[in-house]
GUZA-156306 format. One record per residue (C-alpha): x, y, z; residue in three letters. Coordinates in pm, whole numbers, plus 50000, padded with zeros to 5 digits. Example, Ala and Ser with C-alpha at 12.3 -4.5 7.8 and 13.67 -1.06 7.14 Angstrom:
<rs>
512304955050780ALA513674989450714SER
</rs>
This chain:
<rs>
510815618849361UNK507815645849257UNK503725632149198UNK504435645548865UNK507275623548805UNK505045591848932UNK502105600148747UNK503645602948436UNK506215575848463UNK509395598748383UNK510925582948732UNK510485544448767UNK508395539249056UNK510575521849298UNK507795498949475UNK506785485949139UNK510295476649057UNK510925458549362UNK507845440449370UNK508975428949015UNK512175414849145UNK510885397249427UNK508385378949189UNK511485369848994UNK513385358549325UNK510535338749388UNK510085321049087UNK513925311949096UNK512825297749467UNK515455324049548UNK512845329549866UNK515475349750108UNK515925374549842UNK512775376749745UNK511565386750090UNK514085414550135UNK512745426049790UNK509245427049893UNK509535439550231UNK511525471750085UNK508755472949832UNK506235476050144UNK508105499150280UNK507855521849967UNK504245517249937UNK502695500350251UNK499255497750030UNK500665476749769UNK497925449149795UNK499835430349502UNK503165427049738UNK501355416750011UNK499855390649822UNK503405380049694UNK505055380050030UNK502245353950171UNK503415331849870UNK507005335649985UNK506895332450373UNK504785303050290UNK507445291650102UNK509905293650388UNK507695279650613UNK506535311750822UNK502985298450783UNK501405328951005UNK503765350750828UNK501975339350511UNK498685344750655UNK499045377850790UNK500095388950451UNK497175375350293UNK495075392350548UNK496665428450487UNK496405423850137UNK492625416150166UNK492205450150392UNK493455467350140UNK491455450349860UNK488625426949950UNK487635412449658UNK491335405649533UNK491085373349411UNK494405361849447UNK494445367149802UNK491285351549863UNK492295319749697UNK495995320749822UNK494605324050187UNK491855299750156UNK494395276649993UNK496655280050327UNK493705275050548UNK492775243450389UNK496445229950438UNK496185239950810UNK492785227250821UNK493915188950706UNK497245191150931UNK495825202751261UNK492925189251250UNK490905222451256UNK487855217451072UNK486335252451126UNK489165265750911UNK487725246450616UNK484455266750629UNK486755299050622UNK488485286150324UNK485155275750128UNK483725311950209UNK487155325650067UNK486695305649748UNK483085315249711UNK483885353049756UNK486375351149475UNK483975330649254UNK481155358549329UNK483385386749196UNK484965362448892UNK482925332048841UNK485605318248566UNK488495322948800UNK490535289248748UNK492535290549072UNK489145297649268UNK487455269749092UNK490325242049135UNK490845249649482UNK487105248549557UNK487525216349397UNK490465203249606UNK488875212849946UNK485465194749819UNK487415162549708UNK488985160750043UNK485895163550242UNK484875129250023UNK482685145449778UNK484195132849448UNK481405138749226UNK480975175649341UNK484335181849297UNK484595168348953UNK481945194148888UNK484345222248978UNK487375205148793UNK485465205248471UNK484645241348499UNK488205249748605UNK489065230748252UNK486325249448059UNK487935281848138UNK490545276248076UNK491865241747934UNK495485247647938UNK495565245348315UNK497085213748369UNK496255207248760UNK492855202248718UNK493565178648437UNK495385160748686UNK492915159949002UNK489995151348731UNK492255121448666UNK492265114149023UNK488715115149114UNK488385090648790UNK490675064648873UNK489315064349252UNK485995055749053UNK488115027448872UNK487115046848554UNK490925041548450UNK490625049548114UNK489215082548144UNK491575087748418UNK494485079248200UNK493155103547913UNK493255133348176UNK496965125748286UNK497755128947931UNK496045159847878UNK497825173348204UNK501125162948056UNK500525179247733UNK500455210847939UNK503475200348170UNK505435173348028UNK507975170748271UNK505875167648605UNK507175134248759UNK503835132748981UNK501685130948670UNK503915109848472UNK503705080448755UNK500165087048815UNK499775078048430UNK501915045148504UNK499375038548758UNK496395039048549UNK498375016548308UNK499024992448554UNK495324986848601UNK494584985448266UNK496994957248256UNK499064974048047UNK502444968748197UNK505264975347925UNK503595010447863UNK503345015548268UNK507385005148277UNK507925032948021UNK506355062248244UNK508395052048551UNK511235049848374UNK510665084448196UNK509835099348604UNK512905084548712UNK515035104448455UNK513685137248552UNK514105124048926UNK516415094448999UNK515535092849343UNK511675092049317UNK510285066749551UNK506905064849448UNK508225060249078UNK510745033249225UNK508095014449410UNK506075013349127UNK508535005348859UNK509364975749139UNK505574964749154UNK505544959448757UNK508734938548743UNK507434920249006UNK503654912748824UNK506214902548516UNK507954878548739UNK511144898448711UNK511684895649024UNK515464905549099UNK514994936748895UNK511784941249138UNK513824936049401UNK516624960449258UNK514104987849216UNK512764980949614UNK516574980549714UNK516955014749579UNK513745028449718UNK514865017050048UNK517925041450017UNK515735069750038UNK513005058450287UNK513935027350494UNK511315023950713UNK508055025650447UNK505614996750555UNK504644995650203UNK508154988250047UNK508554962950367UNK505804946350215UNK506764946349864UNK510114937849914UNK508864906750147UNK506004897649871UNK509074893949621UNK510884871449819UNK507944851449891UNK506924851149501UNK510224838949427UNK510234813249725UNK507034800349616UNK508354801849216UNK511464776849362UNK509614759049594UNK507694740649294UNK510874733149135UNK512614698749197UNK516034706049331UNK515594740149393UNK514204739449793UNK517454751749928UNK516644782449731UNK513274785049813UNK514034783150201UNK516604808950157UNK514084832149974UNK511314824750271UNK514064831450530UNK514304867050363UNK510564871950374UNK510204863550750UNK513144887750784UNK511674913750670UNK507774904950784UNK508184882451135UNK504504875851099UNK504214863450733UNK502214832650803UNK502304816750456UNK506114822950445UNK506654806850767UNK504714779550635UNK506294774150325UNK509794775350469UNK508854744550674UNK507704730750351UNK510914734850205UNK513244721650504UNK510864691050511UNK511694685350152UNK515434689850200UNK514984664650513UNK516214691750782UNK513324681551000UNK514744693351317UNK515004729751150UNK511384724750998UNK510024721251367UNK510494756351477UNK509184771151147UNK505814752551209UNK505624763751575UNK505794799251451UNK502924795551255UNK501074781751508UNK502124809051704UNK500614832651483UNK497364809351415UNK496554783651647UNK493954770551402UNK496534765251086UNK495214727151003UNK497984720050804UNK500664734251019UNK499484710951309UNK498974680851064UNK502634687250905UNK504174688951210UNK502914659151334UNK504174640551069UNK507674652451103UNK507404642951456UNK506704607851374UNK509654610451113UNK511824617451412UNK510234589451630UNK508464615751855UNK505324594951828UNK503544610952163UNK504194645152023UNK503084636851693UNK500044622851830UNK498984651252049UNK499374671051705UNK497144650251526UNK494624652551811UNK494724690551807UNK494044688851444UNK490784666051523UNK489904692651793UNK489834719751541UNK488294698251289UNK486634669751396UNK485934657251052UNK489524654050946UNK489564614450878UNK493304615750846UNK494374635751170UNK492084606851333UNK493904576751158UNK497504587751195UNK496654594651580UNK494914561051608UNK498314546851446UNK500524568651683UNK498434555552001UNK498744515251863UNK502824526551794UNK502764533652183UNK501034505152284UNK497914525452414UNK495354500352263UNK492034517852386UNK493324554852274UNK494084539451950UNK490454521151904UNK489184554752001UNK490804571051684UNK489904542651484UNK486214545751581UNK486194583351483UNK487444573051146UNK485344548351079UNK482434570251204UNK483084595250911UNK483814568350666UNK482844534250703UNK485074520650397UNK488194529850546UNK490024494750524UNK493244505750704UNK491014517451012UNK489034483351010UNK492544465551000UNK494334486251262UNK491454484051495UNK491214449451447UNK495274445851547UNK494274468751866UNK491624448851998UNK493844415351958UNK496194432852208UNK492974439652411UNK492624403852439UNK489084409452249UNK489334385651979UNK485644384051877UNK486074423951806UNK489584417851626UNK487774390851374UNK484954412851313UNK487084440551223UNK489324415050981UNK485994401350834UNK485134442650738UNK488954439750600UNK488144410550372UNK484574426150229UNK486114456550136UNK489034445049959UNK486724417049826UNK484984445849671UNK487884459649527UNK
</rs>
């Protein structure tokens, strides 16, 4: 091939043809074939900055990060102001910086984006990438400026719409964010990330039916999309369609079984089902089972253990309720209601000494808990511990001098202590209080 032929195009330049083939393979995600074409193109023309830049993209897609960086460097050696290579290298450095925590690379990336914008102030990829970098640094308002500049330069470029939507979402401007995602989807209707983000805006706006439609649309494009399944389940949970919510969460668990958010959502759904059943007479067995599923997923779910104990107590399964109350107390030793209920269960089982200990624990946590003082006194009375009983009734009467039953049982204890005058005083107070009634 002679110089004359190359200049006047009578014979096609093989490097340009190989570059075009490499670009085509890249678009089809045939990355190995793309790399082979580009390497051949560079053998023909080692000075092709376009081929080096494209090679950087292909190497990145193959996970060959250092090769990608080297390719962009070669492109910029040949053409230092080449905007595509400047932005692509900056984008690569930005990703490396966040992944490896090498924050110095962020400054280099920023310089590359600024160089690109110095030569091409309206170059949309540079505006977009600089906005992303600034957003990642927590400067959301400043990032918004660059996304808006990108959209002014090219309103048809969907990604700045999406990132602007994310900024507005974080600023709790859900209507504004929704409009951004609608715009992004007009440009790219099948982008599942945009569809899911739109659904999240609709959830925040309380438009659950529309949110459900969005997540279902996302799943039509990608049936295994974890976030779409997760959020569709959340919508159904909010609508109290608990069985359907669990179906979504279970499907999501097939793809990401150990995700902590998913585990919590599943546990919270079982817990909500338990609460629904607990307050419907005759469904205590169901409630107990739902709470059991909750604590299987989240063994330290305090309220689920407590409500499970309540369900078992309503079923009369007192022995089974005791370990649940004990688990609550293990998680939170200051949980007064668990101590008080456990004391009541112990009383029903005739274990008055343990019941008294639980009631006294309540009074140590909350010295103003009148009922705990009173019931502790009743347990002491049943054990013939009359002086201890009197102490408990005295505590009640200090808090509520009109507590008739405390006066009465204090009188009974005084009789057993052979203090008839004190006993009579108590019974007179009972008569006076009863007379008022």
